N, C-alpha and C positions, 0 to 999 in steps of 0.2 A: 365966609360960605364953606372955603375946602374945610378949614380948617375946624368949623362945628359939624361940617358930613364925616371929614376922619373920626372927628371923635363920638360922634354916634355909634359909626361903625365900628370902632373900638371896643363899645360899652357891651355891643350887642354880641361878640365874640365871645366871650365865658358861658355863655348863656346856649349861644350856639353848639358850641364842645360839650357842653353838658347833657344835652338832646341826642347829639348824636355819637355818643361815652355807650358804648357796648355796655349790656346790663351785666351781672354780676356771675360765673358761670356757677351753676347747681356744685355741690361740694362730692365727690367721687363717693362714691357707694362704696361700704367694706362692706367683707367679707360677710357680716350677719346679717346685714340686710340680703345679701343674694340667697342666703344659705334659708332664712326665712321669706324668702318669694319661693325658693324652692318647695321648700316645704310644705305650703299655704298652696301649690300648686298640685303637689304631689298629691295632700290629703283629698282635694279637691276631686280629681281623678278617682283611690280610691272611693269615697266616700257614692261617686255619681256609676261604680261598679257596684257596689253592692246593694245600690237602690232600684239600679237595673236589672238585676239577676232577682232579685225580691218581686216585680211588676212581670217579669217574663216567666219565672217559675209557680207563678201565680198566689206566691204567700200575702203579694198585696191585691187587691181585685180590682176589678175595673169600678172606675168610683169611689174609690178608698181617699180620704181625707189623709193628707201625707201631714205628723208634725212634728214641727225646726225643734223642739226641745227632745222629742223621742228621740230621732236621730242623734242628736249631740250626747244626749246619756249612752245611746245602745251604741253608736262606734266613737265615745270618748275623745268627740272631737268640739270645735268650736261652731259659736252659728254661721261663721264667716266659709269653710268651705260646705257645709250644706246647703245653704242660700245658691249658691255659686251649682253647687250641683243640681238643685230646682230646676233652675234656668237653663243649663243644659240639657238637662233630659226631656226641658218641652219643647227646647231647636230641636230634639231628635222625638218629636213627638209621642212621647210616652206621658207625656204630664200634663195639665192646662191649669195656669193661676185666674181666679176668679177676684177679683179686688172685693177688698174687704170681707171676702171668707176664704180665701187661704189658695195655696197649692191641692189637687187632686187625680187620680188614675185616673188617665181617660179612657173615656167609654165611644168606642166608636160605633155606631149604628151599622145595620146590613145594609141602606143605601152605602156611606161611607166605603162599607168592604167593600162591597161590586166593581164601586171607582177605584180602590187602591190594587187590585187584583186585573184589575187591565192592565195598570200601570206600572206594577211588577212585573206583567206577564210579556211587557215590548223591554223592559229593564232585564228579566233574565233572558230574553235571548241575543240582544247583545250584548250581555257576559259571557253566553253558550258561542257566538260566533270567535269572541276574544277570544274565550279561555281556550280553542280550541289549535291556536297558533302561537299562543302563548305563554303557556301554561310546561313547568316545568317538571323534572324526572320526582322531586320531591315533593310538588306538590300532589302529582297525580299519585305516590303514596302513599301520602295523605288522604286523599280521596280511596283509594283502594281498601286502608283501612278502615274507615268510615263505615262502609257497605258490608264490609265482614260480620262489623261490631252491629248493624241492624239484618242484620240474617239470624244472630243470638236473637236481640230484641223480638224479632218476629216472630222467633217459636215459641216464645214466653210470653208474645200478646202484651208485655208491658210498656204502656203509651210512656208511661214518665218516662222511662228508659231511651225510647226511638224518638222520642220529642228533642231534645237537644243535640241529638247525633244529623235529624234534618235540616237543624241549624249548622250544623258544622259545617255538613257536606254543601249548601249550597255558599255559604260563606269562604269555602276555601275555593270553591270557583271563581265567588265574585274577585279574590283577593291575586288571582292565576290572572284575572283582568290587565292589572300594574296600572290603573285608571286611577286615581285617588277621586273624581270628581263621580264617578261612575260608584263607586265602591259607597260615597256616603251616601248619594242620592238612593242608593239598595238599600241601604243599613237603616234610613229612615222608614222607606217603604214596607219591610221585613216588620220594625219593632213596631210601627200601627196595626198590623196583621195581628201581628201576634197577643194582643191584649184584648181581641175577636176570638182567634179561631182555637185554640190551643185545645180545650176540652173537647170543644162541639166537631173538631175536623178526626180528632183520634181515637172517639169512643166506639165506632164500627170499627173491629177487631179487621176486616176485610182492607178498612185502608191503609193497612200500615201493610197486606202484602202489597196492595200494586202499586204504595210507592216505591217499593225496596227494589220492583223492579224496574222501574221509572226511571230511577237510580243507577242503575246496572246498566240500561240501557244508554245515558247520558254519560257517561264513563269512557261506553266502546266508543262514542263518536266523540269525546274529546280527545282519549288518548288516538285514537289514528288520524287526526285533526279532520275530521269531516267538518265545515265550521258552518254548513246550510244545515243540517242535520240536524249538529248541537241546537242551532238555532230553532228551529224550529222542534224538536224532543222539549227541551224550556219553555217553551211559551203553552205547547202546549200543557206540560206539566202543570205548570201553574194553573193556567184555565181552568183542566181536570180538576185542580184542586180546590176550586171555586164550586164548580158542580158537587163536589163530593160535599163539601162544606152544606148547600145549600140540600141536599137529600142530609143528609145528618143534620139540619132543621125543620127537614121534615115526619125524622121520626119523632114516632109517640115516648111520651117516658117511658119506661118501662112499671107495668102494672102487678102492685104491691098482693104479692101469695097470699091467700086466705087461709085460715087458721085450718086444718081439717076437722070437718065435725063427729063428735065423739058417737060413736053408734050406739045406738038403744039399748 
């Protein structure tokens, strides 16, 4: 009996050993694999930035369908980076994917915009408070340079020049917080609002002047370390922006001028 038992155990040992044997390690990545992965990641980032630029600038209107093949041909890339860029842009709140229909530039309703403004006001208030204690001399100098260019755009009432400066101003403030989670949430909210407000908010020339003055007051508070004042100014700045947007939406479209009647 004992011999049979030993024979049975001995017979099972090879099978147990095979089951416990570690799986073979995957072959090491070659330099070519690493370069290919890096190239794909870099291409995706470049494609994403270009499509985002076209959306934010208004070249791609809200509701427009994004054609994968068109971007492949335009940017000279394969479908992989374009598809990944679409996915990242959806996470950023700039596009939406509809099943069996495709990818579209996101449309934001007035109701959504109202809610997004409230979220942004809270985020900007926190940005102002943190930036007042964390901003670097280099970042402060950059803010002042941006406002200087804003004044130049104000003199010519050039909304196309002013809008990207406004974005840059708030982006520098967000970066000054040094808080990656806050910056990521801020950027998503701003992207969503930019889909809605670009032309509406700045079509009234007076808005540019008011906005510039508010930015100057924000810089003063941040530069002097007045955290509570900076928080309040930025919160109020966003809420006033929403109010200006509502006024702009209520403005009637310019009436077409009638041709002068010929004298009898």
